[in-house]
Every structure is written in C-alpha cells, then in structure tokens.
N, C-alpha and C positions, 0 to 999 in steps of 0.2 A: 504494500500500500504506500502511495506517495501522495501527500496532500499539497494542493495549491490553494492557498488561503487569501491571496491578495490579487488585485488586478494587475500586478507586475510579475507574478509567478509564471514561469514557463518551464517546459521540458524540451531540451534540444538534443539533436544528434549531430555530431561532427564526423564527417567522413574524410579519410586520408587520401583517397585516390578516386579517379573516374571508375565507376562501377555501375551497378544497377541495384541500389539498396531500396527495399520497400519496407515501410513501417506502418503497423496497425496499432492503435491505442483504443482501449475501452475504459470509460470513466463514468462516474456518477456525480452529478451536481446536487448540492444540498442548499436550499434557501428557504428560510422561514418554515421549516418542518416538511417541506416538499422535496422529494427525491426525484431527479430526472436523469435517466441513463442517456449516455451519448457515446459516440465513437468517432475516430478520425482515421481515414485512410490517406496517408501522405503520398502524393505523387512520387514516382520513382526518383530517387536522388542519383543523378548520373555524373556529378562532378565532385571534386573535393570541396566541401562546403559545410557551413553550419546551418541547420534547418530546424525551425520550430516544429515539433511533432505533437505537442499538446499545448494549446493556447491557454491564456489566462482566463479564469472565471470572471463572470460579471461581478459588479459591486454587490456586497452583502451575500456572496455565494462562495461556498467552499467546493472545490473539485477534488474528488478522490480517484486517483489513477489506479485502476484495478488490474490492467494487463497491458503490457507493451511487448510487441513482437517485431523483431527486426530480421530481415532475410537478405541474402546476397544472391540475386538471380543472374549475375554475370556468368557467362560461359567459362571464363578462364582467369579472371582477376580477383585476387584476395583484396580485402579492404579492412583497415583498422577503423573501428567505430567507437566513439566516445559518447556516452550519455551524460548530460548534466542537467541540474536544476538551477535556475537562477531566480532571484527575487527582484530582478531588474537592475541590481547593482553587483551582487556577489554571486558568481557562478560557482557551483560545487560539483565536482566530478563524482558521479555515482558509480560508473563502471567504464571500463575500456577493454576491448577485445578485438581479435582479428577474425573476420568472417571469411571462410574459404569460399571459393566459387561454387555456385549451385546449391 
C-alpha cells in the first residue's frame, strides 16, 4: 500500500534506456467517507524518461495505491526502472530494478 495524501503527491517511473515499458496502476480514492476505485494504464514508455504513472489526488482526497505492474515488452533491450514517490519537493526512491526483455 502506498498513500498519496496531498495534491502534490505523485508516483513516477524513470527508465534508463529506449525500450517498451508498460505500466498499470490500480488505486482507491477516499473522500468524505466515499471510496472510489480507479486505475491508470500508462502509454508505452519508449525513451529514457521520467513518467508520472499515478497522478495526485484531488483536494481533500487520499489515494491508496493498491497495485503497480511494470513490464518490458521490448524484443531485445533490458531497461533499468526506478520507482519513486514525490511530495512535489522531495523524491524518495522506492525501488530500482532491471527488467529483461519480454
């Protein structure tokens, strides 16, 4: 579980190389006693870049990230992937790993 509790909180993925990285995130928003499920399918990441994969929640809303799936669909290239959480000022690395092709 990963909580995004302000309008500046984000989850980002940084890729080290041109590849074909696909990201799926499932989350639940909580606001005033109402729970609303949601999900994000990030378009394929095909360059070395930092990409927001879970956006900030609305004001007075907490977002609970339930699942994050990251795959490398490139036929031949490995890619180092770093996942971080930022509060808008301070990024914190959560994990970093190398995804093999396919």
